[in-house]
Legacy VTK file of the C-alpha trace (Angstrom):
# vtk DataFile Version 3.0
C-alpha trace
ASCII
DATASET POLYDATA
POINTS 238 float
35.508 -10.095 19.922
32.006 -9.377 21.203
30.421 -12.415 22.853
26.845 -12.728 21.579
24.252 -11.391 19.148
22.803 -8.900 21.625
26.197 -7.357 22.261
27.017 -7.237 18.564
23.628 -5.681 17.849
24.157 -3.034 20.548
27.586 -2.180 19.148
26.146 -1.843 15.628
23.423 0.477 16.942
25.995 2.655 18.723
28.064 2.848 15.542
24.963 3.978 13.621
24.203 6.639 16.235
27.767 7.955 16.067
27.675 8.114 12.279
24.360 9.980 12.082
25.411 12.418 14.830
28.672 13.284 13.110
29.699 15.128 9.987
30.286 11.952 7.962
26.628 10.903 7.812
26.651 11.430 4.023
29.684 9.164 3.451
28.117 6.387 1.361
30.989 3.985 1.975
30.474 4.226 5.739
26.700 4.002 5.298
27.049 0.869 3.187
29.327 -0.759 5.769
26.917 0.007 8.610
23.908 -1.178 6.612
25.666 -4.519 6.128
26.607 -4.649 9.803
23.102 -3.861 11.030
21.566 -6.315 8.557
23.831 -9.089 9.821
23.074 -8.163 13.444
19.314 -8.187 12.785
19.509 -11.595 11.101
21.627 -13.001 13.931
19.274 -11.696 16.616
16.214 -13.014 14.802
17.805 -16.442 14.331
18.640 -16.546 18.048
15.073 -15.620 18.993
16.205 -12.279 20.398
14.489 -8.887 20.110
15.813 -7.042 17.048
13.520 -4.008 17.066
16.100 -1.335 17.892
18.540 -2.691 15.332
15.729 -2.761 12.764
14.758 0.863 13.361
18.324 2.095 12.969
18.700 -0.028 9.847
15.536 1.523 8.384
16.860 5.028 9.093
20.221 4.297 7.464
18.524 2.750 4.430
16.365 5.854 4.160
19.398 8.110 4.474
21.173 6.216 1.709
18.090 6.545 -0.497
18.127 10.291 0.215
21.727 10.590 -0.968
21.106 8.517 -4.074
17.932 10.440 -4.884
19.919 13.675 -4.785
22.509 12.142 -7.075
19.936 10.717 -9.497
20.990 7.149 -8.632
18.054 5.938 -6.554
17.123 2.295 -7.131
13.313 1.892 -6.927
13.709 -1.538 -5.319
15.930 -0.066 -2.599
13.401 2.693 -1.958
10.585 0.146 -1.763
12.525 -1.958 0.753
13.276 1.054 2.952
9.661 2.215 2.753
8.442 -1.236 3.762
10.479 -1.090 6.945
9.477 2.500 7.724
5.801 1.742 7.164
5.941 -1.095 9.680
7.486 1.249 12.231
4.811 3.864 11.502
2.048 1.312 12.013
3.320 -0.090 15.296
5.432 2.568 17.036
3.926 4.966 19.593
3.460 8.666 18.827
6.575 9.706 20.695
9.666 11.783 19.842
12.962 10.088 19.164
13.300 7.068 16.894
9.573 6.679 16.059
9.335 10.318 14.940
12.589 10.066 12.989
11.314 6.970 11.198
8.032 8.701 10.302
9.883 11.758 9.001
12.073 9.517 6.848
8.954 7.731 5.597
7.428 11.033 4.479
10.632 12.003 2.740
10.887 8.738 0.811
7.238 8.977 -0.212
7.408 12.536 -1.550
10.966 13.948 -1.508
9.993 16.456 -4.188
7.106 17.774 -2.062
9.145 18.991 0.895
10.694 22.448 1.210
14.362 22.773 0.398
16.665 24.286 3.042
16.726 27.561 1.070
12.916 27.679 0.877
12.686 27.044 -2.884
10.366 24.479 -4.421
11.093 21.578 -6.743
9.676 21.673 -10.287
7.091 19.012 -9.478
5.991 20.718 -6.273
5.693 24.033 -8.124
3.632 22.414 -10.874
1.207 20.803 -8.443
0.821 23.956 -6.369
0.565 26.449 -9.218
-0.317 24.735 -12.480
-3.353 22.725 -11.353
-2.575 20.363 -14.217
-4.643 17.190 -14.039
-1.980 15.253 -15.925
0.663 16.007 -13.308
-1.043 14.297 -10.362
-0.923 10.661 -11.443
-2.615 7.929 -9.418
0.778 6.896 -8.041
1.593 10.439 -6.934
-1.842 10.809 -5.374
-1.308 7.627 -3.351
2.118 8.778 -2.185
0.851 12.256 -1.273
-2.169 10.844 0.552
-0.028 8.443 2.577
2.518 11.172 3.310
-0.309 13.367 4.589
-1.515 10.603 6.910
1.977 10.056 8.331
2.459 13.812 8.725
-0.800 13.947 10.640
0.649 11.468 13.121
3.800 13.564 13.384
1.656 16.586 14.225
0.191 14.618 17.139
3.675 13.709 18.394
4.628 15.793 21.469
7.927 17.036 20.065
7.626 20.772 20.618
5.831 23.731 19.089
8.345 24.423 16.308
8.256 20.802 15.164
4.449 20.830 15.146
4.324 24.064 13.127
6.732 22.699 10.513
4.697 19.517 10.185
1.483 21.526 9.870
3.057 23.668 7.151
4.148 20.573 5.228
0.691 19.049 5.577
-0.896 22.234 4.237
1.310 21.974 1.142
0.375 18.321 0.673
-3.321 19.128 0.934
-2.919 21.990 -1.551
-1.120 19.758 -4.032
-3.819 17.108 -3.795
-6.503 19.742 -4.289
-4.715 21.457 -7.185
-4.116 18.198 -8.994
-7.774 17.245 -8.596
-9.144 20.282 -10.398
-10.510 19.730 -13.827
-8.336 20.958 -16.627
-9.607 23.842 -18.669
-12.375 22.770 -21.020
-10.587 24.257 -23.982
-6.921 23.312 -24.229
-4.506 25.867 -25.555
-3.739 25.240 -29.240
-0.406 23.664 -30.119
2.257 26.007 -31.458
2.819 25.488 -35.170
4.931 28.524 -35.968
8.205 27.002 -34.796
8.400 29.197 -31.702
9.676 27.777 -28.423
7.008 26.770 -25.890
6.483 28.951 -22.857
8.441 28.450 -19.659
5.340 26.950 -18.048
4.983 24.443 -20.879
8.620 23.427 -20.555
8.153 23.013 -16.815
5.150 20.763 -17.218
6.857 18.690 -19.898
9.741 18.105 -17.509
7.352 17.275 -14.675
5.537 14.655 -16.724
8.867 12.945 -17.222
9.655 13.086 -13.518
6.374 11.566 -12.409
7.198 8.346 -14.231
9.737 7.674 -11.471
7.086 7.468 -8.752
5.087 4.332 -9.659
8.208 2.228 -10.141
9.126 2.702 -6.512
5.900 1.376 -5.021
5.879 -2.317 -4.030
3.820 -4.412 -6.410
4.045 -1.904 -9.253
5.879 -2.446 -12.555
9.090 -1.425 -12.460
11.929 9.188 -2.048
9.653 15.691 6.065
7.767 16.769 7.440
10.541 18.797 8.888
12.922 15.851 8.486
16.285 16.464 9.970
18.886 16.071 7.209
17.840 17.045 3.700
LINES 2 239
230 0 1 2 3 4 5 6 7 8 9 10 11 12 13 14 15 16 17 18 19 20 21 22 23 24 25 26 27 28 29 30 31 32 33 34 35 36 37 38 39 40 41 42 43 44 45 46 47 48 49 50 51 52 53 54 55 56 57 58 59 60 61 62 63 64 65 66 67 68 69 70 71 72 73 74 75 76 77 78 79 80 81 82 83 84 85 86 87 88 89 90 91 92 93 94 95 96 97 98 99 100 101 102 103 104 105 106 107 108 109 110 111 112 113 114 115 116 117 118 119 120 121 122 123 124 125 126 127 128 129 130 131 132 133 134 135 136 137 138 139 140 141 142 143 144 145 146 147 148 149 150 151 152 153 154 155 156 157 158 159 160 161 162 163 164 165 166 167 168 169 170 171 172 173 174 175 176 177 178 179 180 181 182 183 184 185 186 187 188 189 190 191 192 193 194 195 196 197 198 199 200 201 202 203 204 205 206 207 208 209 210 211 212 213 214 215 216 217 218 219 220 221 222 223 224 225 226 227 228 229
7 231 232 233 234 235 236 237
């Protein structure tokens, strides 16, 4: 058995690195086991007065990855998202603008803030992203979404300043442009004269159905922010 908390923490970190570098990174059972292991290692190191920063960063990344999987499956717990975001925000505030773990943590932070605002691997957009970019509907950009988008833009700005290569910088700049466009579109005043409601029994237009669905989706955002009632900029795995 490993002798002390530092050794156990180092072994937990290596296990996390192996998991995220392999093909089983999306295995929730293995993620859960490593989250428990890293949490225990962090608590043990802290109790012993030892440095737990590296363990904490890997724990934040695994928590963010688990949120990503549960978001995709429609099972994301707002409290879990808030806890992961709290850790990632602390890393963003204090870590240097360097590649590696600090950049990975910032990318995960952006994803958890606005997972619906980032491009899919096939280049398509989510319904909410499409609505904010194309519909310019004032009801879509709630205060909670505006806060999340604004914060995501600030974090993405720091990623742009990270010396991680030209391709990385271009992807971050592209994501920031989309964020800025969504903030601008959602800020426009709605048309002075609203379209009349349909009374002839006909189905609403595709755009109307889209916006109705979006207004349901946006209710998920405020519940995930700490303190409220009630997740990359080129991020690696999406």
